[in-house]
C-alpha angles and dihedrals in degrees: 000000000000094000092046093051091054093053102033113124134172090266090057091050091055089051090052090048089050095049090046093052092050091048092047094049092042090054093049096046099038103037094035094203119200114264113232110217136192138175092312092071093045089055092044090055089056092047093049090050092051096249095126129239096324138127133223109322095317098094127227116012143186095192088117134030116262100243111063096044087050091052090053091044092058093056092044089051093048102041108015125253102293100043094033094055092048089050091052092050090046088059089050091054090051090049092057088050088064093054095089088058093048094050089047089053093043091053089055093045092055091043093249100107094160093052090047091050094050091044088054090055093047092051091050088054096043106113096194092061089046092055102032094065086081093069114098099231136093103265093102091053091044092053096046095043091047092054093044088050091053092051091050094048099047102035121093103264121220090188104033098177093049090049090048090054091053092045090050092048090054091049087052090052089051092049087059101037108024111010094173089071095043090071098062088042090059091046092051097050088045091056095036096047100034109161092006090114097170092059094045091048091050093049091047090050095050092048093047094049089054096047099041101075091051090047090050091049090053093050092051098042102031104023094246134067113263100217089163140348101301093151092052091047093052094049091048093050092052092045092054089064098046116111092240092054107029113108091226134017089240090071097042122112121218120288088250091071090057091051091049092050091049090057095045096051090058089061126086108273095245091061096037099051100072091048092046090051089051091050092051090049091053090051090052091048093054100035102036093112091058095048100091091045092047092048091052091050092049090047091052090050089048089062095046125027126338109248099235089059095053093099095047112086101155118147090251093054093049092048096043101040118004099053093044091050093050094047094044093047090055090048091044094056093041092047093051089054091052098044093046085067100033110028112012098164094057091045092050091048094052092042092051094054093044091047091051093049093045093048096048094046090043091053099055115004142082095235118240134182095256094061089060091050091058089072103017091088088057090048087061089075089065094038087056092062097082089050097054108123114261110237119226115243111251116212114232116258111254118198114231120245094256092048106134098191 
């Protein structure tokens, strides 16, 4: 790794991306792995059939953002469900193959080219990202768009207003699809573009134009603007306390809550949302004293093994997830110690984003492998620090006694 980092050039990165793309496509076509699906595919089926942005038989929904289900729907409409879903997943595999290039560019944009080069190699060797592109949900897009956004924000822009519009549009996309990450994005451009009001205004305008149609739809259909996924967030919070989903019986609510939730999720969203919010408020009122402890437990799980995978110890799971987690944790701790002495601003920036994501998911979610992947690519910049080539010490030049100049 040390030798590769010293010699890595843009041409080598393109070769790595090409090899990664071939491996990703070969894995998908030859192994034909099953494609795990969730609500996004259910909504996509309705969109492809011309039934609007709805789910199951409950009518219009805002349980998911509009963009990823629409992306799936285009493929389903063009190729049918089986081939369309495979085509959508194929694109996701190719997107992950571009990540080494984006990390390489990000390293240069933040003036840490060696860290970026090593992080690019680590991503190419990361088996979880290789496998996870097969899942039909938006994590692949979140990872790639996050890295692209970072490159755009930190590079020297020849057309600053145009870049600001693209940066703002990506923030708008994240408000709709992954609001938790939109928060640090707003903070970063606020710090990065402080007093550059034209850029900030352009970014805000682009974000607002993307979010506005979805908000208007929510106001018309549900009686309130849907700026983000409030229905989904409420459901997720309640689910995290159910006996079947809680990580420990101490945090579980009575079975009656699960029965109530089952009844409410069968109702149209407009009628269910007020009752769901009331149910979530009741949980908070009765469990508030456990919230700090539960959050810490979830955060610790977030940094080790997701709970729903505890009972799965297949060879594939150990190779794809357990081993990478162990190795990256060692590099992460080691890298933090190095960067605390050598590059504290970079370390604090990465730690701030990771801490924010950890806190929010730990507060209201049953942690899953994909939520860690949303920031694990960024952690690779810290994990790369122990692998930076060690420079040989060069003795100072001493002019000989008869040196005339």
